Backbone as CSV, one residue per row, in Angstrom:
resi,resn,N_x,N_y,N_z,CA_x,CA_y,CA_z,C_x,C_y,C_z
1,MET,1.736,20.863,5.055,1.033,20.988,3.714,1.353,19.824,2.885
2,MET,0.392,19.386,2.101,0.574,18.270,1.218,0.828,18.752,-0.191
3,GLN,1.741,17.992,-0.961,2.095,18.375,-2.287,1.334,17.347,-3.212
4,LYS,0.627,17.897,-4.202,-0.103,17.050,-5.113,0.849,16.442,-6.053
5,ILE,0.824,15.090,-6.121,1.817,14.396,-7.011,1.197,14.141,-8.358
6,LYS,-0.060,13.572,-8.392,-0.659,13.227,-9.615,-2.196,13.277,-9.482
7,LYS,-2.901,13.647,-10.602,-4.333,13.653,-10.521,-4.773,12.782,-11.722
8,THR,-5.668,11.957,-11.467,-6.321,11.132,-12.594,-7.843,11.317,-12.496
9,ALA,-8.535,10.725,-13.381,-9.983,10.831,-13.373,-10.569,10.175,-12.131
10,GLU,-9.964,9.166,-11.561,-10.506,8.524,-10.394,-10.031,8.921,-9.083
11,TYR,-8.831,9.424,-8.973,-8.177,9.854,-7.721,-7.149,10.906,-7.815
12,THR,-6.722,11.475,-6.656,-5.586,12.403,-6.631,-4.664,11.925,-5.563
13,LEU,-3.348,11.958,-5.955,-2.284,11.458,-5.018,-1.554,12.662,-4.440
14,PHE,-1.355,12.596,-3.088,-0.613,13.654,-2.337,0.470,12.990,-1.633
15,GLN,1.564,13.828,-1.467,2.652,13.413,-0.559,2.759,14.338,0.589
16,LYS,2.713,13.802,1.750,2.811,14.577,3.019,4.196,15.049,3.279
17,LYS,4.436,15.988,4.184,5.748,16.443,4.507,6.625,15.265,5.104
18,SER,5.969,14.294,5.785,6.674,13.232,6.449,7.078,12.185,5.360
19,GLY,6.674,12.330,4.100,7.016,11.350,3.037,5.940,10.304,2.793
20,HIS,5.000,10.331,3.657,3.843,9.379,3.482,2.901,9.860,2.396
21,TYR,2.083,8.953,1.884,1.104,9.316,0.829,-0.262,9.327,1.271
22,ALA,-1.028,10.097,0.559,-2.555,10.218,0.830,-3.160,10.170,-0.559
23,VAL,-4.378,9.501,-0.547,-5.099,9.352,-1.803,-6.555,9.742,-1.584
24,LYS,-7.011,10.624,-2.427,-8.430,11.183,-2.389,-9.144,10.775,-3.654
25,ASP,-10.349,10.289,-3.464,-11.118,9.918,-4.741,-11.784,11.009,-5.315
26,LYS,-12.453,10.774,-6.473,-13.104,11.784,-7.263,-14.225,12.546,-6.517
27,ASN,-14.749,11.845,-5.431,-15.787,12.560,-4.568,-15.217,13.243,-3.408
28,LYS,-13.902,13.423,-3.467,-13.079,14.157,-2.434,-13.190,13.446,-1.017
29,LYS,-13.241,12.115,-1.101,-13.171,11.301,0.142,-11.878,10.580,0.118
30,TRP,-11.306,10.504,1.368,-9.997,9.857,1.489,-10.170,8.283,1.314
31,ILE,-9.167,7.734,0.748,-9.111,6.401,0.407,-8.072,5.717,1.393
32,ASN,-8.345,4.729,2.105,-7.561,4.064,3.090,-7.472,2.505,2.868
33,GLY,-6.594,1.888,3.547,-6.508,0.427,3.516,-5.984,-0.240,2.213
34,ASP,-6.594,-1.333,1.964,-6.072,-2.111,0.820,-6.350,-1.342,-0.563
35,ALA,-7.319,-0.558,-0.630,-7.552,0.197,-1.835,-6.439,1.230,-2.122
36,LYS,-6.079,1.889,-0.991,-4.967,2.912,-1.056,-3.675,2.153,-1.444
37,GLN,-3.380,1.051,-0.780,-2.214,0.322,-1.038,-2.134,-0.130,-2.503
38,ALA,-3.276,-0.629,-3.011,-3.321,-1.009,-4.502,-3.027,0.132,-5.437
39,ILE,-3.555,1.281,-5.128,-3.386,2.479,-5.985,-1.898,2.849,-5.938
40,LEU,-1.330,2.949,-4.790,0.072,3.384,-4.616,1.049,2.325,-5.248
41,ALA,0.699,1.104,-5.181,1.471,0.019,-5.759,1.403,0.162,-7.407
42,SER,0.224,0.404,-7.844,0.046,0.584,-9.326,0.772,1.743,-9.909
43,GLU,0.878,2.825,-9.066,1.647,4.048,-9.425,3.084,3.821,-9.170
44,GLN,3.576,2.717,-8.617,4.976,2.364,-8.338,5.505,3.293,-7.299
45,LEU,4.674,3.814,-6.345,5.244,4.650,-5.277,5.585,3.801,-4.049
46,ILE,5.056,2.607,-3.892,5.438,1.772,-2.783,5.595,0.362,-3.471
47,LYS,6.303,-0.485,-2.722,6.435,-1.899,-3.008,5.661,-2.744,-2.042
48,VAL,4.854,-3.609,-2.562,4.006,-4.468,-1.696,4.801,-5.711,-1.270
49,MET,5.077,-5.926,0.048,5.782,-7.033,0.398,4.809,-8.128,0.856
50,THR,5.074,-9.355,0.381,4.288,-10.513,0.809,5.133,-11.340,1.733
51,PRO,4.442,-11.869,2.830,5.203,-12.652,3.793,5.736,-13.968,3.123
52,LYS,6.994,-14.423,3.484,7.457,-15.672,2.961,6.708,-16.850,3.578
53,ALA,6.547,-17.827,2.801,5.904,-19.077,3.257,6.973,-19.862,4.015
54,VAL,6.563,-20.505,5.112,7.452,-21.339,5.909,7.527,-22.724,5.287
55,PRO,8.710,-23.199,4.983,8.762,-24.604,4.401,8.050,-25.593,5.249
56,ALA,7.404,-26.555,4.677,6.563,-27.506,5.341,7.533,-28.407,6.197
57,ALA,8.756,-28.693,5.769,9.612,-29.604,6.586,9.934,-28.971,7.921
58,GLU,10.224,-27.694,8.026,10.564,-27.066,9.271,9.322,-27.056,10.133
59,THR,8.132,-26.899,9.708,6.936,-26.795,10.609,6.695,-28.188,11.181
60,THR,6.900,-29.225,10.516,6.624,-30.622,11.014,7.641,-30.949,12.034
61,GLU,8.945,-30.499,11.907,9.996,-30.877,12.820,9.688,-30.088,14.171
62,GLU,9.240,-28.912,14.081,8.955,-28.194,15.314,7.823,-28.704,15.969
63,ALA,6.821,-29.209,15.344,5.649,-29.754,15.948,5.972,-31.103,16.713
64,THR,6.925,-31.904,16.253,7.239,-33.138,16.826,8.222,-32.912,18.038
65,ALA,8.934,-31.830,18.075,9.911,-31.543,19.209,9.293,-31.202,20.409
């Protein structure tokens, strides 16, 4: 069973038994992918990690080796 966490005019947030989150829009359709990630991040339920950039000096040394 999912527990309702928050309801707004645009969407409803649920938390599953496993701890994962689900988002349903106002038309009762499930939201997935980047839209879901953006909503959960804006509600501060998840942290969005960005990959670190590889320094340019290391990539050129590897290419010449």
